[in-house]
C-alpha positions as CSV (number, residue, x, y, z in Angstrom):
1,M,-99.0,-105.0,39.8
2,K,-99.0,-101.3,39.7
3,S,-99.8,-99.6,36.4
4,T,-100.2,-96.1,34.9
5,E,-102.9,-94.9,32.5
6,V,-101.5,-93.3,29.3
7,K,-103.1,-91.9,26.1
8,A,-103.1,-94.1,23.1
9,F,-104.7,-94.5,19.7
10,G,-106.4,-97.8,18.8
11,A,-109.4,-99.6,17.3
12,K,-112.1,-101.2,19.3
13,T,-113.3,-103.5,16.5
14,N,-112.1,-104.7,13.1
15,T,-114.4,-102.3,11.3
16,A,-113.9,-99.2,13.6
17,D,-111.7,-96.2,12.9
18,L,-108.8,-95.7,15.3
19,E,-109.6,-93.3,18.1
20,Q,-108.0,-92.0,21.3
21,L,-108.0,-94.5,24.2
22,Q,-106.6,-94.9,27.7
23,I,-104.4,-97.9,28.2
24,D,-102.4,-99.2,31.2
25,R,-98.6,-99.4,31.2
26,R,-96.9,-101.5,33.9
27,E,-94.6,-100.0,36.5
28,T,-90.9,-100.0,35.7
29,L,-89.6,-103.4,37.0
30,A,-85.9,-104.2,37.8
31,D,-85.0,-105.2,34.2
32,D,-87.3,-102.6,32.5
33,V,-86.8,-99.4,30.5
34,E,-89.5,-96.8,30.4
35,I,-89.6,-94.9,27.2
36,D,-91.2,-91.6,26.2
37,I,-92.3,-92.3,22.6
38,L,-91.2,-89.6,20.1
39,Y,-92.0,-91.2,16.8
40,C,-93.8,-94.4,15.6
41,G,-93.8,-95.8,12.1
42,V,-96.9,-97.1,10.4
43,C,-96.5,-100.7,9.1
44,H,-98.9,-102.6,6.8
45,S,-98.9,-105.2,9.6
46,D,-100.6,-102.5,11.8
47,I,-103.5,-102.3,9.3
48,H,-103.8,-106.1,8.9
49,T,-104.0,-106.5,12.7
50,V,-106.5,-103.7,13.2
51,R,-108.7,-105.2,10.5
52,N,-108.1,-108.8,11.6
53,D,-107.0,-109.8,8.1
54,W,-104.8,-112.5,9.6
55,G,-107.3,-113.6,12.3
56,G,-106.6,-113.6,16.1
57,S,-106.7,-109.9,16.7
58,Q,-107.5,-108.9,20.2
59,Y,-109.4,-105.7,20.9
60,P,-108.8,-102.9,21.5
61,V,-105.8,-103.1,19.2
62,V,-103.2,-100.4,19.8
63,P,-100.7,-100.9,16.9
64,G,-97.2,-99.7,16.4
65,H,-93.9,-101.6,16.4
66,E,-91.5,-99.1,14.9
67,I,-90.9,-97.1,18.1
68,I,-88.3,-94.4,18.7
69,G,-88.1,-92.5,22.0
70,R,-86.0,-91.4,24.9
71,V,-85.5,-93.2,28.2
72,I,-87.5,-91.8,31.1
73,S,-86.5,-94.3,33.8
74,I,-84.7,-97.6,34.2
75,G,-85.0,-100.5,36.6
76,K,-82.3,-101.3,39.2
77,N,-80.8,-104.1,37.0
78,V,-80.4,-102.0,33.9
79,S,-76.9,-101.0,33.0
80,K,-76.9,-100.7,29.1
81,F,-79.3,-97.7,29.1
82,K,-79.6,-94.4,30.9
83,E,-82.2,-91.7,31.3
84,G,-82.4,-89.4,28.2
85,Q,-80.8,-92.0,25.9
86,L,-82.3,-92.3,22.4
87,V,-83.6,-95.9,22.0
88,G,-85.9,-98.0,19.8
89,V,-88.3,-100.9,20.2
90,G,-89.2,-103.1,17.2
91,C,-91.6,-105.9,16.6
92,M,-90.9,-107.9,19.8
93,V,-91.0,-107.2,23.5
94,D,-90.3,-110.6,24.9
95,S,-89.4,-114.3,24.2
96,C,-88.7,-117.4,26.3
97,Q,-84.9,-116.7,26.2
98,H,-84.1,-120.4,26.7
99,C,-85.0,-122.2,23.4
100,Q,-82.3,-122.8,20.8
101,S,-83.6,-119.9,18.6
102,C,-83.4,-117.5,21.5
103,K,-79.9,-118.7,22.5
104,D,-78.8,-118.1,18.9
105,G,-80.0,-114.5,19.1
106,L,-83.0,-115.2,16.8
107,E,-85.8,-114.4,19.1
108,Q,-88.2,-113.8,16.3
109,Y,-88.2,-117.6,15.8
110,C,-88.7,-118.4,19.5
111,E,-89.9,-121.9,19.7
112,N,-92.3,-121.0,22.5
113,G,-93.6,-117.9,20.6
114,M,-92.1,-114.5,20.7
115,V,-94.3,-111.7,22.3
116,G,-95.3,-109.1,19.8
117,T,-95.1,-105.5,20.7
118,Y,-98.8,-105.4,20.2
119,N,-101.4,-108.2,20.2
120,G,-99.1,-110.4,22.1
121,K,-99.6,-112.1,25.5
122,D,-98.9,-109.6,28.3
123,E,-97.3,-111.7,31.0
124,H,-97.3,-108.8,33.4
125,L,-100.7,-107.1,33.4
126,G,-102.6,-109.9,31.7
127,G,-104.5,-109.6,28.5
128,H,-102.6,-108.5,25.4
129,T,-99.8,-106.1,24.6
130,F,-100.3,-102.5,23.3
131,G,-97.9,-101.0,20.8
132,G,-96.3,-97.6,20.0
133,Y,-99.4,-95.5,19.1
134,S,-99.2,-94.3,22.7
135,E,-97.4,-91.8,24.9
136,K,-94.9,-94.2,26.4
137,I,-94.0,-97.9,26.7
138,V,-92.2,-100.1,29.3
139,V,-90.0,-102.8,27.8
140,D,-87.6,-105.4,29.1
141,Q,-84.0,-104.1,28.5
142,K,-83.2,-107.2,26.3
143,F,-85.6,-105.9,23.7
144,V,-84.5,-102.2,23.7
145,L,-82.1,-101.0,21.0
146,N,-79.6,-98.2,21.0
147,V,-80.2,-95.6,18.3
148,P,-77.3,-93.7,16.8
149,E,-77.8,-90.0,17.6
150,N,-76.3,-88.8,14.2
151,L,-79.3,-90.1,12.2
152,D,-82.5,-88.3,11.3
153,T,-84.5,-89.6,14.2
154,K,-87.8,-89.6,12.4
155,G,-86.5,-91.7,9.6
156,V,-85.1,-94.3,11.9
157,A,-88.5,-95.6,13.1
158,P,-89.3,-97.8,10.0
159,L,-85.8,-99.4,10.3
160,L,-87.2,-101.4,13.2
161,C,-89.5,-103.3,10.9
162,A,-89.0,-102.5,7.2
163,G,-85.3,-102.1,7.8
164,I,-84.6,-105.3,9.7
165,T,-86.9,-107.3,7.5
166,T,-84.7,-106.5,4.5
167,W,-81.3,-106.4,6.3
168,S,-81.6,-109.8,7.9
169,P,-81.8,-111.9,4.7
170,L,-79.1,-109.8,3.0
171,R,-76.8,-110.7,5.8
172,N,-77.9,-114.2,6.4
173,W,-77.3,-115.1,2.7
174,N,-74.0,-113.2,2.8
175,V,-74.6,-110.6,0.2
176,K,-71.3,-108.9,-0.5
177,E,-69.5,-106.4,-2.7
178,G,-69.8,-107.3,-6.3
179,D,-72.8,-109.6,-6.0
180,K,-75.7,-109.0,-8.4
181,V,-78.7,-108.5,-6.3
182,G,-82.3,-108.0,-7.4
183,V,-84.9,-106.3,-5.3
184,I,-88.4,-107.2,-6.4
185,G,-91.0,-104.6,-5.6
186,L,-90.5,-100.9,-4.7
187,G,-92.4,-100.1,-1.6
188,G,-91.7,-99.7,2.1
189,L,-89.6,-102.9,2.2
190,G,-88.1,-102.6,-1.3
191,H,-86.8,-99.1,-0.9
192,M,-84.8,-100.3,2.2
193,G,-83.6,-103.4,0.3
194,I,-82.1,-101.1,-2.4
195,K,-80.4,-98.9,0.2
196,F,-78.9,-101.7,2.1
197,A,-77.7,-103.8,-0.9
198,H,-76.1,-100.7,-2.4
199,A,-74.3,-99.8,0.9
200,L,-73.0,-103.4,1.0
201,G,-71.4,-102.9,-2.3
202,A,-73.6,-105.1,-4.5
203,K,-74.8,-104.3,-8.0
204,V,-78.4,-103.6,-7.4
205,V,-81.2,-104.2,-9.9
206,M,-84.7,-102.9,-9.1
207,I,-87.2,-105.4,-10.5
208,T,-90.6,-103.9,-11.0
209,T,-93.8,-104.1,-13.1
210,S,-93.9,-100.2,-13.2
211,P,-91.6,-98.3,-15.6
212,G,-92.6,-95.1,-13.7
213,K,-90.6,-96.2,-10.7
214,S,-87.2,-96.3,-12.5
215,E,-86.1,-92.8,-11.6
216,D,-86.8,-93.2,-7.9
217,A,-85.2,-96.6,-7.8
218,K,-82.0,-95.1,-9.1
219,R,-82.2,-92.2,-6.7
220,L,-82.3,-94.8,-3.9
221,G,-79.2,-96.6,-5.1
222,A,-80.3,-99.0,-7.9
223,D,-77.7,-99.4,-10.7
224,E,-80.3,-100.7,-13.1
225,V,-84.1,-101.2,-13.4
226,L,-85.6,-104.4,-14.9
227,I,-89.2,-104.3,-16.0
228,S,-90.5,-107.8,-15.2
229,K,-93.3,-107.6,-17.8
230,D,-90.7,-107.1,-20.6
231,E,-89.9,-110.7,-21.7
232,E,-86.9,-109.5,-23.7
233,Q,-85.4,-107.8,-20.6
234,M,-86.1,-110.8,-18.5
235,A,-84.4,-113.1,-21.0
236,E,-81.3,-110.8,-21.0
237,H,-81.0,-111.2,-17.2
238,A,-81.8,-114.9,-17.0
239,G,-79.5,-117.0,-14.8
240,S,-77.4,-113.9,-13.7
241,F,-78.5,-113.0,-10.2
242,D,-76.6,-114.1,-7.0
243,F,-79.5,-113.2,-4.8
244,L,-83.1,-112.0,-5.1
245,L,-85.0,-110.2,-2.3
246,N,-88.7,-110.5,-3.0
247,T,-90.7,-107.8,-1.2
248,V,-94.0,-108.2,-3.0
249,P,-96.7,-108.3,-0.3
250,V,-99.5,-110.1,-2.2
251,K,-99.9,-113.4,-4.1
252,H,-98.0,-113.3,-7.4
253,D,-96.3,-115.6,-9.9
254,I,-92.7,-116.2,-8.7
255,N,-91.7,-118.6,-11.6
256,P,-90.3,-115.8,-13.8
257,Y,-88.1,-114.6,-11.0
258,I,-86.7,-118.1,-10.3
259,G,-85.4,-118.0,-13.9
260,L,-83.3,-115.0,-13.1
261,L,-81.2,-116.9,-10.5
262,K,-77.8,-118.3,-11.0
263,R,-77.1,-121.9,-10.2
264,D,-77.2,-122.4,-6.3
265,A,-78.6,-118.9,-5.8
266,T,-81.6,-118.1,-3.6
267,M,-84.7,-115.9,-3.7
268,V,-86.0,-114.9,-0.3
269,L,-89.6,-113.9,0.3
270,V,-90.3,-111.3,3.0
271,G,-93.7,-110.0,1.8
272,A,-96.3,-112.5,0.7
273,I,-97.9,-114.5,3.5
274,E,-100.2,-116.5,1.2
275,P,-100.0,-119.7,-0.9
276,L,-97.7,-119.3,-3.8
277,E,-97.1,-121.8,-6.6
278,F,-93.9,-122.6,-8.5
279,H,-92.7,-125.2,-10.9
280,G,-90.3,-127.6,-9.3
281,G,-88.2,-127.8,-12.5
282,G,-87.2,-124.2,-12.2
283,L,-85.4,-125.1,-8.9
284,I,-84.2,-128.5,-9.8
285,M,-82.5,-127.5,-13.1
286,G,-80.2,-125.1,-11.3
287,R,-80.1,-126.3,-7.7
288,K,-81.9,-123.0,-6.8
289,S,-83.7,-122.2,-3.6
290,V,-86.7,-120.2,-2.6
291,A,-86.6,-119.3,1.1
292,G,-88.4,-117.0,3.6
293,S,-87.2,-114.6,6.3
294,L,-89.0,-112.9,9.3
295,I,-87.8,-109.6,10.7
296,G,-84.6,-110.2,12.7
297,G,-83.2,-110.9,16.1
298,I,-82.2,-108.2,18.6
299,K,-78.5,-108.6,18.0
300,E,-78.7,-108.3,14.2
301,T,-81.2,-105.4,14.6
302,Q,-78.6,-103.6,16.6
303,E,-76.0,-104.4,14.0
304,M,-78.3,-102.9,11.4
305,L,-78.8,-99.7,13.4
306,D,-75.1,-99.4,13.8
307,F,-74.5,-99.9,10.1
308,C,-77.1,-97.3,9.4
309,G,-75.3,-94.9,11.7
310,E,-72.0,-95.5,9.8
311,H,-73.6,-95.1,6.4
312,D,-76.2,-92.5,7.2
313,I,-79.1,-94.7,6.1
314,V,-82.7,-94.0,7.1
315,S,-86.1,-94.6,5.5
316,D,-87.8,-92.2,3.2
317,I,-90.8,-91.0,5.2
318,E,-93.9,-88.8,5.3
319,M,-94.7,-87.3,8.7
320,I,-98.3,-87.3,10.0
321,D,-100.1,-86.4,13.2
322,M,-101.7,-89.1,15.3
323,Q,-105.1,-87.7,14.5
324,N,-104.6,-88.4,10.7
325,I,-103.9,-92.1,11.1
326,N,-107.2,-93.3,9.5
327,E,-106.5,-91.3,6.4
328,A,-102.9,-92.7,6.4
329,Y,-104.2,-96.3,6.6
330,D,-106.4,-95.6,3.5
331,R,-103.4,-94.2,1.7
332,V,-101.2,-97.2,2.6
333,T,-103.7,-99.6,1.3
334,S,-103.8,-97.6,-1.9
335,N,-100.0,-97.5,-2.2
336,D,-100.0,-93.8,-1.9
337,V,-96.9,-93.2,0.2
338,K,-93.2,-92.9,-0.4
339,Y,-92.3,-94.9,1.4
340,R,-93.4,-95.1,5.0
341,F,-95.6,-93.0,7.3
342,V,-94.2,-91.9,10.6
343,I,-96.3,-90.5,13.4
344,D,-95.2,-87.4,15.4
345,M,-96.3,-88.7,18.8
346,Q,-96.1,-85.2,20.2
347,S,-99.5,-84.7,18.4
348,L,-101.0,-87.3,20.8
349,K,-99.6,-85.7,23.9
350,N,-100.8,-82.2,23.1
């Protein structure tokens, strides 16, 4: 298959800094959309993959799965997109399309394994996929998203991971106007959870260990802030939440949060991919649930983007040049960003 070399930024080993590389992009096939990348968000998953924290990383790693760009060319079978259109690509670029999950529009749970935007199996060129830290990308039209033109384009990029990761559980568990919703942890995910829950009409409580985050939480749309270290505050809120969105990305004690749930209510984990312990009695005594959620399908991601267009919702971001990515990684791991980095990809092309 024909391919074109393009500039990219990636890491050659798990201990190496990211540096400029040349990678191959396939020719535009009949069902493909070729995209000139304008912006790419920086996700903590990028760092985990570069550093092989989860195992299985294939090198060189070219991260980036929060991609915003404009269509350069389309294949002959493409009808939903046209040249010049503003589009996005999230965490997936392919799936089997025939298992039950794919048929249900939940490609992220593909029973044969979804293909990640980076570090996935490249069925076209062989090897593994390369992400959005690059000049352009070629993606099957089924995995390309329409981006509302009225939004701040830079701030849209993180919606394709941080946004959909928080939107999907709020919708799946039917959060609605008047519900009391707790968002646990104020970071890249948590700040989006607050914005979405507020826009859906819920009473939003930011739950944090840090009193210093109160002012920002309220700016983002929280009605109230609950300091989880304060036992008196926790007792006042016991048994009162319709839904909890737990965005904490590391191992932590979830038992105190279970006590906040009403009978039959659910806490959904979207951050911690590690063993967690909880006391069964906390669930049994109120028929409560602890569940998990992974990003979202293409259909619900498009619904999220449309909702954001209607409600003028984007991520709070800090812009960087591609050449500053290694410093940005250090700052992400030190929690020194409000709330997501976005790369101006023009800096790579110059």
